All heavy atoms as TSV, in Angstrom:
chain	resi	resn	atom	element	x	y	z
A	1	MET	N	N	-150.435	-51.921	68.909
A	1	MET	CA	C	-150.962	-52.247	70.209
A	1	MET	C	C	-152.473	-52.495	70.143
A	1	MET	O	O	-152.979	-53.419	70.733
A	1	MET	CB	C	-150.650	-51.127	71.186
A	1	MET	CG	C	-151.190	-51.378	72.563
A	1	MET	SD	S	-150.635	-50.101	73.656
A	1	MET	CE	C	-151.613	-50.486	75.056
A	2	PHE	N	N	-153.182	-51.663	69.411
A	2	PHE	CA	C	-154.622	-51.826	69.324
A	2	PHE	C	C	-154.992	-53.061	68.510
A	2	PHE	O	O	-156.013	-53.673	68.752
A	2	PHE	CB	C	-155.273	-50.582	68.716
A	2	PHE	CG	C	-155.184	-49.392	69.631
A	2	PHE	CD1	C	-154.346	-48.330	69.353
A	2	PHE	CD2	C	-155.942	-49.353	70.781
A	2	PHE	CE1	C	-154.269	-47.253	70.193
A	2	PHE	CE2	C	-155.880	-48.281	71.629
A	2	PHE	CZ	C	-155.035	-47.215	71.344
A	3	GLU	N	N	-154.148	-53.441	67.562
A	3	GLU	CA	C	-154.433	-54.620	66.755
A	3	GLU	C	C	-154.327	-55.893	67.581
A	3	GLU	O	O	-155.046	-56.839	67.356
A	3	GLU	CB	C	-153.486	-54.673	65.562
A	3	GLU	CG	C	-153.770	-53.569	64.563
A	3	GLU	CD	C	-152.813	-53.632	63.396
A	3	GLU	OE1	O	-152.291	-54.718	63.107
A	3	GLU	OE2	O	-152.600	-52.590	62.769
A	4	GLU	N	N	-153.423	-55.925	68.563
A	4	GLU	CA	C	-153.288	-57.096	69.413
A	4	GLU	C	C	-154.552	-57.320	70.223
A	4	GLU	O	O	-155.019	-58.438	70.350
A	4	GLU	CB	C	-152.102	-56.934	70.361
A	4	GLU	CG	C	-150.763	-57.007	69.683
A	4	GLU	CD	C	-149.632	-56.827	70.670
A	4	GLU	OE1	O	-149.814	-57.133	71.853
A	4	GLU	OE2	O	-148.564	-56.375	70.250
A	5	LYS	N	N	-155.112	-56.273	70.785
A	5	LYS	CA	C	-156.312	-56.399	71.593
A	5	LYS	C	C	-157.515	-56.767	70.731
A	5	LYS	O	O	-158.413	-57.439	71.181
A	5	LYS	CB	C	-156.591	-55.106	72.355
A	5	LYS	CG	C	-155.604	-54.863	73.471
A	5	LYS	CD	C	-155.992	-53.678	74.290
A	5	LYS	CE	C	-155.005	-53.490	75.419
A	5	LYS	NZ	N	-155.407	-52.444	76.323
A	6	LYS	N	N	-157.510	-56.335	69.496
A	6	LYS	CA	C	-158.618	-56.623	68.605
A	6	LYS	C	C	-158.702	-58.115	68.301
A	6	LYS	O	O	-159.774	-58.686	68.218
A	6	LYS	CB	C	-158.419	-55.844	67.307
A	6	LYS	CG	C	-159.675	-55.425	66.635
A	6	LYS	CD	C	-159.323	-54.623	65.401
A	6	LYS	CE	C	-160.386	-53.613	65.120
A	6	LYS	NZ	N	-160.166	-52.932	63.865
A	7	ASN	N	N	-157.566	-58.776	68.154
A	7	ASN	CA	C	-157.525	-60.191	67.810
A	7	ASN	C	C	-157.558	-61.103	69.034
A	7	ASN	O	O	-157.550	-62.313	68.894
A	7	ASN	CB	C	-156.273	-60.499	66.984
A	7	ASN	CG	C	-156.305	-59.798	65.646
A	7	ASN	OD1	O	-157.364	-59.555	65.104
A	7	ASN	ND2	N	-155.151	-59.452	65.136
A	8	LYS	N	N	-157.569	-60.546	70.217
A	8	LYS	CA	C	-157.552	-61.319	71.436
A	8	LYS	C	C	-158.941	-61.912	71.684
A	8	LYS	O	O	-159.936	-61.212	71.635
A	8	LYS	CB	C	-157.168	-60.391	72.591
A	8	LYS	CG	C	-156.586	-61.063	73.763
A	8	LYS	CD	C	-156.081	-60.000	74.710
A	8	LYS	CE	C	-155.258	-60.600	75.793
A	8	LYS	NZ	N	-154.813	-59.613	76.751
A	9	ARG	N	N	-158.986	-63.244	71.923
A	9	ARG	CA	C	-160.263	-63.925	72.166
A	9	ARG	C	C	-160.187	-64.691	73.470
A	9	ARG	O	O	-159.141	-65.217	73.831
A	9	ARG	CB	C	-160.557	-64.906	71.047
A	9	ARG	CG	C	-160.859	-64.227	69.740
A	9	ARG	CD	C	-161.254	-65.203	68.676
A	9	ARG	NE	N	-162.383	-65.986	69.154
A	9	ARG	CZ	C	-162.744	-67.150	68.649
A	9	ARG	NH1	N	-162.063	-67.666	67.651
A	9	ARG	NH2	N	-163.765	-67.806	69.115
A	10	LEU	N	N	-161.295	-64.778	74.153
A	10	LEU	CA	C	-161.384	-65.554	75.383
A	10	LEU	C	C	-161.702	-67.000	75.017
A	10	LEU	O	O	-162.803	-67.312	74.561
A	10	LEU	CB	C	-162.469	-64.983	76.299
A	10	LEU	CG	C	-162.672	-65.692	77.637
A	10	LEU	CD1	C	-161.393	-65.651	78.462
A	10	LEU	CD2	C	-163.800	-65.042	78.402
A	11	THR	N	N	-160.701	-67.862	75.167
A	11	THR	CA	C	-160.861	-69.280	74.846
A	11	THR	C	C	-160.278	-70.118	75.969
A	11	THR	O	O	-159.525	-69.612	76.806
A	11	THR	CB	C	-160.135	-69.646	73.536
A	11	THR	OG1	O	-158.746	-69.334	73.679
A	11	THR	CG2	C	-160.711	-68.909	72.352
A	12	LYS	N	N	-160.598	-71.399	75.971
A	12	LYS	CA	C	-160.002	-72.317	76.933
A	12	LYS	C	C	-158.535	-72.520	76.565
A	12	LYS	O	O	-158.175	-72.519	75.399
A	12	LYS	CB	C	-160.709	-73.664	76.897
A	12	LYS	CG	C	-162.144	-73.608	77.333
A	12	LYS	CD	C	-162.738	-75.001	77.217
A	12	LYS	CE	C	-164.223	-74.967	77.198
A	12	LYS	NZ	N	-164.814	-76.279	76.937
A	13	SER	N	N	-157.722	-72.694	77.574
A	13	SER	CA	C	-156.300	-72.893	77.327
A	13	SER	C	C	-156.012	-74.365	77.045
A	13	SER	O	O	-156.356	-75.229	77.847
A	13	SER	CB	C	-155.490	-72.447	78.548
A	13	SER	OG	O	-154.133	-72.740	78.372
A	14	PRO	N	N	-155.377	-74.663	75.915
A	14	PRO	CA	C	-155.059	-76.057	75.630
A	14	PRO	C	C	-153.794	-76.537	76.355
A	14	PRO	O	O	-153.621	-77.727	76.588
A	14	PRO	CB	C	-154.842	-76.062	74.117
A	14	PRO	CG	C	-154.373	-74.688	73.811
A	14	PRO	CD	C	-155.070	-73.779	74.805
A	15	SER	N	N	-152.929	-75.619	76.737
A	15	SER	CA	C	-151.639	-76.014	77.299
A	15	SER	C	C	-151.623	-76.058	78.826
A	15	SER	O	O	-150.876	-76.829	79.403
A	15	SER	CB	C	-150.555	-75.050	76.822
A	15	SER	OG	O	-150.862	-73.735	77.252
A	16	ASN	N	N	-152.432	-75.255	79.487
A	16	ASN	CA	C	-152.381	-75.153	80.940
A	16	ASN	C	C	-153.734	-75.547	81.521
A	16	ASN	O	O	-154.422	-74.753	82.120
A	16	ASN	CB	C	-152.012	-73.721	81.338
A	16	ASN	CG	C	-151.665	-73.602	82.798
A	16	ASN	OD1	O	-151.713	-74.567	83.535
A	16	ASN	ND2	N	-151.326	-72.405	83.215
A	17	ARG	N	N	-154.117	-76.802	81.347
A	17	ARG	CA	C	-155.427	-77.270	81.784
A	17	ARG	C	C	-155.314	-78.015	83.106
A	17	ARG	O	O	-154.452	-78.848	83.269
A	17	ARG	CB	C	-156.022	-78.226	80.767
A	17	ARG	CG	C	-156.312	-77.597	79.444
A	17	ARG	CD	C	-156.960	-78.602	78.566
A	17	ARG	NE	N	-158.376	-78.224	78.485
A	17	ARG	CZ	C	-159.145	-78.478	77.462
A	17	ARG	NH1	N	-158.678	-79.158	76.451
A	17	ARG	NH2	N	-160.383	-78.094	77.451
A	18	MET	N	N	-156.219	-77.720	84.014
A	18	MET	CA	C	-156.354	-78.527	85.221
A	18	MET	C	C	-157.628	-79.361	85.089
A	18	MET	O	O	-157.608	-80.558	85.253
A	18	MET	CB	C	-156.443	-77.650	86.469
A	18	MET	CG	C	-155.192	-76.861	86.773
A	18	MET	SD	S	-153.882	-77.818	87.460
A	18	MET	CE	C	-154.212	-77.835	89.161
A	19	VAL	N	N	-158.738	-78.720	84.785
A	19	VAL	CA	C	-160.003	-79.430	84.591
A	19	VAL	C	C	-160.451	-79.247	83.142
A	19	VAL	O	O	-160.400	-80.173	82.349
A	19	VAL	CB	C	-161.084	-78.935	85.579
A	19	VAL	CG1	C	-162.399	-79.638	85.339
A	19	VAL	CG2	C	-160.630	-79.139	87.017
A	20	CYS	N	N	-160.884	-78.049	82.806
A	20	CYS	CA	C	-161.349	-77.780	81.437
A	20	CYS	C	C	-160.555	-76.674	80.751
A	20	CYS	O	O	-160.774	-76.399	79.590
A	20	CYS	CB	C	-162.824	-77.386	81.445
A	20	CYS	SG	S	-163.910	-78.745	81.846
A	21	GLY	N	N	-159.681	-75.996	81.460
A	21	GLY	CA	C	-158.896	-74.918	80.879
A	21	GLY	C	C	-159.546	-73.554	80.977
A	21	GLY	O	O	-159.055	-72.594	80.386
A	22	VAL	N	N	-160.641	-73.452	81.734
A	22	VAL	CA	C	-161.362	-72.182	81.842
A	22	VAL	C	C	-160.536	-71.147	82.594
A	22	VAL	O	O	-160.349	-70.022	82.120
A	22	VAL	CB	C	-162.736	-72.393	82.523
A	22	VAL	CG1	C	-163.412	-71.073	82.804
A	22	VAL	CG2	C	-163.618	-73.269	81.667
A	23	CYS	N	N	-160.036	-71.491	83.765
A	23	CYS	CA	C	-159.265	-70.528	84.576
A	23	CYS	C	C	-157.976	-70.114	83.866
A	23	CYS	O	O	-157.589	-68.948	83.901
A	23	CYS	CB	C	-158.940	-71.119	85.940
A	23	CYS	SG	S	-160.381	-71.343	86.990
A	24	ALA	N	N	-157.315	-71.058	83.212
A	24	ALA	CA	C	-156.091	-70.734	82.481
A	24	ALA	C	C	-156.403	-69.835	81.286
A	24	ALA	O	O	-155.647	-68.917	80.979
A	24	ALA	CB	C	-155.404	-72.005	82.017
A	25	GLY	N	N	-157.519	-70.077	80.629
A	25	GLY	CA	C	-157.926	-69.223	79.506
A	25	GLY	C	C	-158.229	-67.805	79.951
A	25	GLY	O	O	-157.843	-66.839	79.293
A	26	ILE	N	N	-158.901	-67.655	81.090
A	26	ILE	CA	C	-159.180	-66.329	81.637
A	26	ILE	C	C	-157.881	-65.655	82.050
A	26	ILE	O	O	-157.682	-64.463	81.817
A	26	ILE	CB	C	-160.170	-66.431	82.812
A	26	ILE	CG1	C	-161.538	-66.872	82.304
A	26	ILE	CG2	C	-160.279	-65.104	83.559
A	26	ILE	CD1	C	-162.526	-67.222	83.391
A	27	GLY	N	N	-156.979	-66.422	82.662
A	27	GLY	CA	C	-155.682	-65.874	83.054
A	27	GLY	C	C	-154.866	-65.398	81.870
A	27	GLY	O	O	-154.239	-64.347	81.916
A	28	GLU	N	N	-154.874	-66.169	80.782
A	28	GLU	CA	C	-154.153	-65.757	79.577
A	28	GLU	C	C	-154.778	-64.515	78.949
A	28	GLU	O	O	-154.075	-63.651	78.444
A	28	GLU	CB	C	-154.132	-66.901	78.560
A	28	GLU	CG	C	-153.251	-68.057	78.962
A	28	GLU	CD	C	-153.377	-69.247	78.025
A	28	GLU	OE1	O	-154.120	-69.156	77.018
A	28	GLU	OE2	O	-152.741	-70.272	78.318
A	29	TYR	N	N	-156.092	-64.428	78.978
A	29	TYR	CA	C	-156.785	-63.286	78.380
A	29	TYR	C	C	-156.456	-61.985	79.116
A	29	TYR	O	O	-156.226	-60.962	78.502
A	29	TYR	CB	C	-158.294	-63.527	78.398
A	29	TYR	CG	C	-159.082	-62.448	77.696
A	29	TYR	CD1	C	-159.170	-62.431	76.311
A	29	TYR	CD2	C	-159.731	-61.452	78.415
A	29	TYR	CE1	C	-159.892	-61.453	75.659
A	29	TYR	CE2	C	-160.452	-60.472	77.772
A	29	TYR	CZ	C	-160.533	-60.466	76.398
A	29	TYR	OH	O	-161.236	-59.481	75.755
A	30	PHE	N	N	-156.432	-62.042	80.448
A	30	PHE	CA	C	-156.160	-60.844	81.242
A	30	PHE	C	C	-154.698	-60.718	81.672
A	30	PHE	O	O	-154.365	-59.847	82.459
A	30	PHE	CB	C	-157.057	-60.825	82.487
A	30	PHE	CG	C	-158.504	-60.592	82.173
A	30	PHE	CD1	C	-159.433	-61.602	82.327
A	30	PHE	CD2	C	-158.940	-59.361	81.711
A	30	PHE	CE1	C	-160.771	-61.393	82.036
A	30	PHE	CE2	C	-160.277	-59.135	81.415
A	30	PHE	CZ	C	-161.197	-60.157	81.581
A	31	ASP	N	N	-153.825	-61.593	81.182
A	31	ASP	CA	C	-152.395	-61.607	81.530
A	31	ASP	C	C	-152.189	-61.698	83.042
A	31	ASP	O	O	-151.423	-60.945	83.641
A	31	ASP	CB	C	-151.678	-60.372	80.965
A	31	ASP	CG	C	-151.639	-60.382	79.458
A	31	ASP	OD1	O	-151.520	-61.480	78.891
A	31	ASP	OD2	O	-151.732	-59.302	78.849
A	32	ILE	N	N	-152.897	-62.643	83.663
A	32	ILE	CA	C	-152.791	-62.912	85.096
A	32	ILE	C	C	-152.416	-64.379	85.250
A	32	ILE	O	O	-152.808	-65.222	84.438
A	32	ILE	CB	C	-154.139	-62.646	85.802
A	32	ILE	CG1	C	-154.580	-61.199	85.618
A	32	ILE	CG2	C	-154.059	-62.958	87.290
A	32	ILE	CD1	C	-155.981	-60.928	86.135
A	33	ASP	N	N	-151.676	-64.689	86.317
A	33	ASP	CA	C	-151.311	-66.070	86.585
A	33	ASP	C	C	-152.577	-66.903	86.799
A	33	ASP	O	O	-153.455	-66.518	87.579
A	33	ASP	CB	C	-150.428	-66.115	87.831
A	33	ASP	CG	C	-149.890	-67.495	88.131
A	33	ASP	OD1	O	-149.817	-68.324	87.203
A	33	ASP	OD2	O	-149.525	-67.745	89.301
A	34	PRO	N	N	-152.723	-68.029	86.129
A	34	PRO	CA	C	-153.925	-68.848	86.284
A	34	PRO	C	C	-154.163	-69.337	87.713
A	34	PRO	O	O	-155.297	-69.580	88.104
A	34	PRO	CB	C	-153.687	-70.042	85.357
A	34	PRO	CG	C	-152.667	-69.590	84.394
A	34	PRO	CD	C	-151.845	-68.562	85.085
A	35	THR	N	N	-153.101	-69.444	88.497
A	35	THR	CA	C	-153.258	-69.862	89.888
A	35	THR	C	C	-154.074	-68.849	90.678
A	35	THR	O	O	-154.889	-69.222	91.521
A	35	THR	CB	C	-151.875	-70.050	90.541
A	35	THR	OG1	O	-151.110	-70.943	89.730
A	35	THR	CG2	C	-151.999	-70.609	91.937
A	36	VAL	N	N	-153.888	-67.573	90.393
A	36	VAL	CA	C	-154.659	-66.522	91.064
A	36	VAL	C	C	-156.134	-66.655	90.698
A	36	VAL	O	O	-157.019	-66.563	91.563
A	36	VAL	CB	C	-154.120	-65.124	90.689
A	36	VAL	CG1	C	-154.991	-64.025	91.255
A	36	VAL	CG2	C	-152.683	-64.959	91.144
A	37	ILE	N	N	-156.412	-66.911	89.429
A	37	ILE	CA	C	-157.791	-67.085	88.981
A	37	ILE	C	C	-158.405	-68.309	89.657
A	37	ILE	O	O	-159.548	-68.274	90.112
A	37	ILE	CB	C	-157.866	-67.236	87.444
A	37	ILE	CG1	C	-157.244	-66.028	86.740
A	37	ILE	CG2	C	-159.295	-67.460	86.982
A	37	ILE	CD1	C	-157.965	-64.724	86.976
A	38	ARG	N	N	-157.642	-69.385	89.766
A	38	ARG	CA	C	-158.149	-70.600	90.409
A	38	ARG	C	C	-158.451	-70.364	91.885
A	38	ARG	O	O	-159.469	-70.857	92.403
A	38	ARG	CB	C	-157.138	-71.736	90.252
A	38	ARG	CG	C	-157.033	-72.235	88.840
A	38	ARG	CD	C	-156.042	-73.381	88.713
A	38	ARG	NE	N	-155.899	-73.748	87.317
A	38	ARG	CZ	C	-154.776	-73.600	86.621
A	38	ARG	NH1	N	-153.690	-73.127	87.188
A	38	ARG	NH2	N	-154.741	-73.952	85.354
A	39	LEU	N	N	-157.587	-69.625	92.571
A	39	LEU	CA	C	-157.838	-69.312	93.983
A	39	LEU	C	C	-159.081	-68.452	94.153
A	39	LEU	O	O	-159.905	-68.703	95.036
A	39	LEU	CB	C	-156.624	-68.611	94.600
A	39	LEU	CG	C	-155.413	-69.479	94.866
A	39	LEU	CD1	C	-154.225	-68.620	95.292
A	39	LEU	CD2	C	-155.731	-70.496	95.948
A	40	LEU	N	N	-159.230	-67.438	93.315
A	40	LEU	CA	C	-160.419	-66.593	93.378
A	40	LEU	C	C	-161.680	-67.408	93.085
A	40	LEU	O	O	-162.720	-67.215	93.722
A	40	LEU	CB	C	-160.299	-65.420	92.407
A	40	LEU	CG	C	-159.243	-64.369	92.755
A	40	LEU	CD1	C	-159.104	-63.356	91.629
A	40	LEU	CD2	C	-159.593	-63.677	94.058
A	41	TRP	N	N	-161.588	-68.326	92.148
A	41	TRP	CA	C	-162.732	-69.164	91.803
A	41	TRP	C	C	-163.094	-70.088	92.967
A	41	TRP	O	O	-164.270	-70.312	93.265
A	41	TRP	CB	C	-162.433	-69.990	90.559
A	41	TRP	CG	C	-163.648	-70.206	89.729
A	41	TRP	CD1	C	-164.738	-70.947	90.062
A	41	TRP	CD2	C	-163.930	-69.652	88.455
A	41	TRP	NE1	N	-165.664	-70.900	89.058
A	41	TRP	CE2	C	-165.188	-70.104	88.061
A	41	TRP	CE3	C	-163.225	-68.827	87.598
A	41	TRP	CZ2	C	-165.771	-69.768	86.853
A	41	TRP	CZ3	C	-163.804	-68.497	86.401
A	41	TRP	CH2	C	-165.054	-68.951	86.034
A	42	ALA	N	N	-162.081	-70.623	93.647
A	42	ALA	CA	C	-162.339	-71.492	94.802
A	42	ALA	C	C	-162.991	-70.703	95.933
A	42	ALA	O	O	-163.921	-71.197	96.586
A	42	ALA	CB	C	-161.032	-72.120	95.281
A	43	ILE	N	N	-162.535	-69.483	96.163
A	43	ILE	CA	C	-163.134	-68.634	97.197
A	43	ILE	C	C	-164.580	-68.323	96.842
A	43	ILE	O	O	-165.467	-68.370	97.700
A	43	ILE	CB	C	-162.297	-67.353	97.388
A	43	ILE	CG1	C	-160.951	-67.697	98.025
A	43	ILE	CG2	C	-163.047	-66.320	98.219
A	43	ILE	CD1	C	-159.949	-66.570	98.019
A	44	LEU	N	N	-164.844	-68.010	95.574
A	44	LEU	CA	C	-166.215	-67.750	95.132
A	44	LEU	C	C	-167.097	-68.973	95.339
A	44	LEU	O	O	-168.250	-68.851	95.775
A	44	LEU	CB	C	-166.230	-67.343	93.655
A	44	LEU	CG	C	-167.604	-67.165	93.015
A	44	LEU	CD1	C	-168.308	-65.954	93.606
A	44	LEU	CD2	C	-167.475	-67.019	91.519
A	45	THR	N	N	-166.561	-70.148	95.063
A	45	THR	CA	C	-167.340	-71.370	95.213
A	45	THR	C	C	-167.671	-71.640	96.678
A	45	THR	O	O	-168.800	-71.987	97.013
A	45	THR	CB	C	-166.574	-72.569	94.620
A	45	THR	OG1	O	-166.327	-72.301	93.237
A	45	THR	CG2	C	-167.366	-73.853	94.739
A	46	VAL	N	N	-166.698	-71.446	97.564
A	46	VAL	CA	C	-166.918	-71.714	98.987
A	46	VAL	C	C	-167.823	-70.653	99.618
A	46	VAL	O	O	-168.767	-70.979	100.331
A	46	VAL	CB	C	-165.568	-71.802	99.737
A	46	VAL	CG1	C	-165.774	-71.860	101.237
A	46	VAL	CG2	C	-164.789	-73.012	99.258
A	47	CYS	N	N	-167.536	-69.403	99.343
A	47	CYS	CA	C	-168.304	-68.312	99.954
A	47	CYS	C	C	-169.659	-68.099	99.280
A	47	CYS	O	O	-170.586	-67.594	99.909
A	47	CYS	CB	C	-167.511	-67.009	99.909
A	47	CYS	SG	S	-166.027	-67.064	100.911
A	48	GLY	N	N	-169.773	-68.466	98.047
A	48	GLY	CA	C	-171.008	-68.256	97.300
A	48	GLY	C	C	-171.917	-69.462	97.311
A	48	GLY	O	O	-172.816	-69.569	96.482
A	49	VAL	N	N	-171.694	-70.384	98.228
A	49	VAL	CA	C	-172.514	-71.584	98.397
A	49	VAL	C	C	-172.654	-72.351	97.071
A	49	VAL	O	O	-173.742	-72.686	96.630
A	49	VAL	CB	C	-173.901	-71.240	98.994
A	49	VAL	CG1	C	-174.623	-72.503	99.433
A	49	VAL	CG2	C	-173.781	-70.278	100.152
A	50	GLY	N	N	-171.544	-72.554	96.392
A	50	GLY	CA	C	-171.538	-73.356	95.182
A	50	GLY	C	C	-171.824	-72.610	93.894
A	50	GLY	O	O	-171.834	-73.215	92.826
A	51	SER	N	N	-172.048	-71.314	93.972
A	51	SER	CA	C	-172.351	-70.571	92.743
A	51	SER	C	C	-171.147	-70.539	91.804
A	51	SER	O	O	-171.324	-70.485	90.587
A	51	SER	CB	C	-172.803	-69.153	93.067
A	51	SER	OG	O	-171.777	-68.439	93.737
A	52	GLY	N	N	-169.950	-70.582	92.343
A	52	GLY	CA	C	-168.753	-70.611	91.509
A	52	GLY	C	C	-168.686	-71.865	90.659
A	52	GLY	O	O	-168.245	-71.833	89.516
A	53	LEU	N	N	-169.147	-72.974	91.216
A	53	LEU	CA	C	-169.168	-74.229	90.461
A	53	LEU	C	C	-170.145	-74.145	89.296
A	53	LEU	O	O	-169.840	-74.576	88.184
A	53	LEU	CB	C	-169.547	-75.392	91.381
A	53	LEU	CG	C	-169.547	-76.775	90.763
A	53	LEU	CD1	C	-168.155	-77.145	90.269
A	53	LEU	CD2	C	-170.040	-77.789	91.765
A	54	LEU	N	N	-171.295	-73.557	89.528
A	54	LEU	CA	C	-172.278	-73.388	88.463
A	54	LEU	C	C	-171.742	-72.482	87.357
A	54	LEU	O	O	-171.870	-72.796	86.169
A	54	LEU	CB	C	-173.573	-72.808	89.026
A	54	LEU	CG	C	-174.692	-72.556	88.024
A	54	LEU	CD1	C	-175.167	-73.866	87.419
A	54	LEU	CD2	C	-175.830	-71.816	88.679
A	55	VAL	N	N	-171.097	-71.386	87.741
A	55	VAL	CA	C	-170.519	-70.456	86.758
A	55	VAL	C	C	-169.394	-71.144	85.983
A	55	VAL	O	O	-169.260	-70.948	84.783
A	55	VAL	CB	C	-170.025	-69.169	87.453
A	55	VAL	CG1	C	-169.259	-68.288	86.495
A	55	VAL	CG2	C	-171.189	-68.416	88.058
A	56	TYR	N	N	-168.592	-71.978	86.659
A	56	TYR	CA	C	-167.514	-72.699	85.987
A	56	TYR	C	C	-168.071	-73.657	84.936
A	56	TYR	O	O	-167.558	-73.747	83.822
A	56	TYR	CB	C	-166.668	-73.475	87.002
A	56	TYR	CG	C	-165.414	-74.057	86.389
A	56	TYR	CD1	C	-164.242	-73.327	86.377
A	56	TYR	CD2	C	-165.407	-75.317	85.807
A	56	TYR	CE1	C	-163.090	-73.836	85.793
A	56	TYR	CE2	C	-164.275	-75.834	85.233
A	56	TYR	CZ	C	-163.108	-75.091	85.233
A	56	TYR	OH	O	-161.976	-75.592	84.655
A	57	ILE	N	N	-169.119	-74.374	85.283
A	57	ILE	CA	C	-169.723	-75.313	84.339
A	57	ILE	C	C	-170.275	-74.568	83.122
A	57	ILE	O	O	-170.085	-74.998	81.976
A	57	ILE	CB	C	-170.822	-76.152	85.025
A	57	ILE	CG1	C	-170.178	-77.087	86.047
A	57	ILE	CG2	C	-171.634	-76.940	84.015
A	57	ILE	CD1	C	-171.148	-77.770	86.982
A	58	ILE	N	N	-170.929	-73.447	83.372
A	58	ILE	CA	C	-171.455	-72.643	82.259
A	58	ILE	C	C	-170.315	-72.143	81.382
A	58	ILE	O	O	-170.384	-72.197	80.156
A	58	ILE	CB	C	-172.313	-71.481	82.786
A	58	ILE	CG1	C	-173.597	-72.031	83.419
A	58	ILE	CG2	C	-172.646	-70.490	81.675
A	58	ILE	CD1	C	-174.393	-71.016	84.196
A	59	ALA	N	N	-169.242	-71.654	82.008
A	59	ALA	CA	C	-168.090	-71.158	81.250
A	59	ALA	C	C	-167.439	-72.280	80.445
A	59	ALA	O	O	-167.008	-72.070	79.313
A	59	ALA	CB	C	-167.079	-70.511	82.182
A	60	ALA	N	N	-167.356	-73.476	81.023
A	60	ALA	CA	C	-166.753	-74.608	80.313
A	60	ALA	C	C	-167.560	-74.994	79.080
A	60	ALA	O	O	-166.999	-75.417	78.077
A	60	ALA	CB	C	-166.626	-75.802	81.253
A	61	VAL	N	N	-168.871	-74.810	79.146
A	61	VAL	CA	C	-169.718	-75.139	77.998
A	61	VAL	C	C	-169.678	-74.033	76.959
A	61	VAL	O	O	-169.633	-74.293	75.749
A	61	VAL	CB	C	-171.168	-75.409	78.477
A	61	VAL	CG1	C	-172.117	-75.526	77.300
A	61	VAL	CG2	C	-171.226	-76.637	79.360
A	62	VAL	N	N	-169.666	-72.775	77.402
A	62	VAL	CA	C	-169.795	-71.635	76.496
A	62	VAL	C	C	-168.474	-71.265	75.831
A	62	VAL	O	O	-168.449	-70.929	74.643
A	62	VAL	CB	C	-170.376	-70.421	77.255
A	62	VAL	CG1	C	-170.342	-69.171	76.405
A	62	VAL	CG2	C	-171.789	-70.720	77.716
A	63	MET	N	N	-167.356	-71.315	76.571
A	63	MET	CA	C	-166.065	-70.889	76.012
A	63	MET	C	C	-165.590	-71.869	74.943
A	63	MET	O	O	-165.596	-73.079	75.160
A	63	MET	CB	C	-165.004	-70.807	77.127
A	63	MET	CG	C	-165.156	-69.611	78.017
A	63	MET	SD	S	-163.998	-69.589	79.402
A	63	MET	CE	C	-162.440	-69.467	78.578
A	64	PRO	N	N	-165.164	-71.355	73.802
A	64	PRO	CA	C	-164.698	-72.248	72.727
A	64	PRO	C	C	-163.286	-72.775	72.997
A	64	PRO	O	O	-162.484	-72.144	73.687
A	64	PRO	CB	C	-164.697	-71.349	71.502
A	64	PRO	CG	C	-164.510	-69.981	72.033
A	64	PRO	CD	C	-165.173	-69.961	73.379
A	65	ASP	N	N	-162.990	-73.948	72.455
A	65	ASP	CA	C	-161.626	-74.479	72.483
A	65	ASP	C	C	-160.823	-73.748	71.422
A	65	ASP	O	O	-161.356	-73.188	70.487
A	65	ASP	CB	C	-161.626	-75.979	72.182
A	65	ASP	CG	C	-162.210	-76.794	73.313
A	65	ASP	OD1	O	-162.058	-76.381	74.477
A	65	ASP	OD2	O	-162.847	-77.826	73.036
A	66	VAL	N	N	-159.501	-73.823	71.568
A	66	VAL	CA	C	-158.637	-73.157	70.592
A	66	VAL	C	C	-158.560	-73.976	69.338
A	66	VAL	O	O	-158.616	-75.128	69.279
A	66	VAL	CB	C	-157.218	-72.955	71.169
A	66	VAL	CG1	C	-156.285	-72.397	70.147
A	66	VAL	CG2	C	-157.295	-72.052	72.372
């Protein structure tokens, strides 16, 4: 069990991409449905006056592809 978590990396998802695969990659990392992550990200973007969009762009640049 501990070995699985050790090898787990936060990467963009190649199979479940809508834009860049960031939300799907986060969903796979935390074992959450990517749709939930996308909804939370949209709420952050609307309520945070666009800060979610800035964070998404940064994540898309920083997170490695698989």
